[in-house]
C-alpha positions as CSV (number, residue, x, y, z in Angstrom):
1,X,45.5,-40.6,81.3
2,X,43.3,-41.3,84.6
3,X,44.5,-38.9,87.4
4,X,43.4,-38.9,91.1
5,X,44.3,-35.6,93.1
6,X,43.8,-36.3,96.9
7,X,43.9,-33.0,98.7
8,X,41.7,-31.5,101.5
9,X,42.2,-28.1,100.6
10,X,39.2,-27.8,98.5
11,X,40.3,-24.4,96.2
12,X,43.7,-25.7,95.8
13,X,42.5,-29.1,94.6
14,X,39.8,-27.6,92.1
15,X,42.3,-25.4,90.6
16,X,44.9,-28.2,90.4
17,X,42.2,-30.3,88.5
18,X,41.2,-27.7,86.1
19,X,44.9,-27.2,85.4
20,X,45.7,-30.9,84.8
21,X,42.3,-31.2,82.7
22,X,43.9,-28.5,80.5
23,X,47.2,-30.5,80.0
24,X,45.0,-33.6,79.0
25,X,44.3,-35.6,82.0
26,X,40.9,-37.0,83.0
27,X,41.0,-36.0,86.4
28,X,38.9,-37.3,89.8
29,X,39.2,-35.7,93.1
30,X,39.2,-36.9,96.7
31,X,39.3,-34.9,100.0
32,X,40.8,-37.7,102.2
33,X,42.1,-41.2,102.8
34,X,38.5,-42.7,102.9
35,X,37.3,-41.0,99.7
36,X,40.5,-42.0,97.7
37,X,40.2,-45.5,98.9
38,X,36.5,-45.8,97.5
39,X,37.7,-44.3,94.3
40,X,40.9,-46.3,94.0
41,X,38.8,-49.6,94.5
42,X,36.6,-48.7,91.7
43,X,39.3,-47.9,89.3
44,X,42.9,-47.3,90.1
45,X,44.2,-44.3,88.3
46,X,47.5,-44.2,86.0
47,X,48.5,-41.3,87.9
48,X,48.0,-39.5,91.2
49,X,48.7,-36.3,93.0
50,X,48.4,-37.0,97.0
51,X,48.9,-34.2,99.6
52,X,50.7,-35.5,102.5
53,X,48.7,-34.2,105.4
54,X,45.0,-35.1,105.0
55,X,42.3,-34.5,107.6
56,X,41.6,-38.1,108.0
57,X,45.1,-39.6,107.7
58,X,48.4,-39.7,106.0
59,X,48.6,-39.4,102.2
60,X,51.3,-42.1,102.2
61,X,48.3,-44.7,102.7
62,X,46.8,-43.5,99.7
63,X,50.1,-44.0,97.7
64,X,50.3,-47.5,99.2
65,X,46.7,-48.4,98.3
66,X,47.2,-47.1,94.7
67,X,50.5,-49.2,94.5
68,X,48.5,-52.2,95.8
69,X,45.8,-51.9,93.1
70,X,47.9,-50.8,90.2
71,X,51.7,-51.4,90.5
72,X,52.5,-49.4,87.5
73,X,50.9,-46.1,88.7
74,X,52.9,-42.9,88.7
75,X,52.2,-40.9,92.1
76,X,53.8,-37.8,93.5
77,X,53.4,-36.5,96.9
78,X,52.7,-32.7,97.7
79,X,53.4,-31.2,101.0
80,X,53.8,-27.9,102.8
81,X,56.0,-29.9,105.2
82,X,58.8,-31.3,103.5
83,X,61.5,-33.3,105.3
84,X,63.7,-36.1,104.2
85,X,62.5,-39.0,106.4
86,X,59.0,-38.3,104.9
87,X,60.5,-38.1,101.2
88,X,62.3,-41.3,101.7
89,X,59.3,-43.0,103.0
90,X,57.1,-41.7,100.1
91,X,59.6,-43.0,97.5
92,X,59.8,-46.5,99.4
93,X,56.2,-46.9,99.0
94,X,56.1,-45.9,95.4
95,X,55.9,-42.3,94.9
96,X,58.1,-41.0,92.0
97,X,58.7,-37.6,93.2
98,X,57.9,-35.2,96.2
99,X,57.2,-31.7,95.6
100,X,56.6,-28.5,98.1
101,X,53.1,-27.0,97.9
102,X,52.0,-24.9,96.2
103,X,53.5,-26.7,93.1
104,X,53.4,-25.4,89.6
105,X,51.1,-27.7,87.4
106,X,53.9,-27.7,84.7
107,X,56.3,-28.9,87.3
108,X,53.8,-31.9,88.4
109,X,53.3,-32.6,84.8
110,X,57.2,-33.0,84.2
111,X,57.3,-35.1,87.4
112,X,54.4,-37.5,86.2
113,X,56.2,-37.7,82.7
114,X,59.7,-38.0,84.1
115,X,61.2,-41.6,83.3
116,X,62.7,-43.4,86.1
117,X,66.2,-43.4,85.0
118,X,66.0,-39.3,84.5
119,X,67.3,-37.3,87.2
120,X,64.9,-34.2,88.4
121,X,66.3,-30.8,87.6
122,X,67.4,-28.9,90.7
123,X,65.1,-26.2,91.6
124,X,65.6,-22.6,90.2
125,X,65.1,-20.9,93.7
126,X,65.6,-23.4,96.5
127,X,64.9,-22.6,99.9
128,X,67.7,-21.3,101.9
129,X,69.1,-23.4,105.0
130,X,67.9,-20.7,107.3
131,X,64.5,-21.0,105.6
132,X,64.2,-24.8,106.1
133,X,65.3,-24.4,109.6
134,X,62.7,-21.7,110.1
135,X,59.9,-23.9,108.6
136,X,61.0,-26.8,110.7
137,X,60.7,-24.9,114.0
138,X,57.2,-23.4,112.7
139,X,55.9,-26.9,112.0
140,X,56.9,-28.3,115.4
141,X,55.8,-25.1,117.2
142,X,52.3,-25.6,115.5
143,X,52.2,-29.4,116.2
144,X,53.0,-28.5,119.9
145,X,49.9,-26.3,119.9
146,X,52.0,-23.0,119.9
147,X,53.4,-24.2,123.0
148,X,56.9,-22.6,123.2
149,X,58.2,-24.3,126.2
150,X,57.0,-27.8,124.8
151,X,58.7,-26.8,121.4
152,X,61.8,-25.7,122.9
153,X,61.9,-29.0,124.9
154,X,61.4,-31.1,121.7
155,X,63.8,-29.1,119.6
156,X,66.5,-29.3,122.3
157,X,66.7,-25.7,122.3
158,X,66.5,-22.9,125.1
159,X,63.0,-21.4,125.4
160,X,64.4,-17.7,125.1
161,X,66.4,-18.6,121.9
162,X,63.0,-20.0,120.5
163,X,61.0,-17.1,121.4
164,X,63.6,-14.6,119.6
165,X,63.5,-16.9,116.5
166,X,59.5,-17.1,116.6
167,X,59.7,-13.4,117.0
168,X,61.5,-12.8,113.9
169,X,60.2,-12.7,110.2
170,X,61.0,-15.8,108.0
171,X,64.1,-15.9,106.0
172,X,64.1,-15.8,102.5
């Protein structure tokens, strides 16, 4: 039950590693793509939990390396910035699930243990469509270095409309 946790958020990584060890996994951690590649080349894990956005690259690269070394490995992707295109790519590269951060350790164990033919249970409290939209706007805003005009252009939205949205609190 070897498990590799790849996340550049050290406190989250350490909490998750302790939680997974309590659930019977032999955990090893990596801070990024390069660190993970070294550990995978030494011994590919049976399970992996990989953050999508890492300081030195993309978590999908880690999923791909694990799949090349150990095709039967079961890996899930965690992310704070979920979108459908990335989820589809993660699954095509071999991830078995795609969870939003911060994910509950029990949900992670359930995802790792789920058989391929079993469908995931719908979330108890899914994000509303307004919240998903708000999260997407916030992500693009951050990627544009908090430049309102550039963000509005990329979202095909009027700048004043975007300013009003950014001034409001996040929907629930």
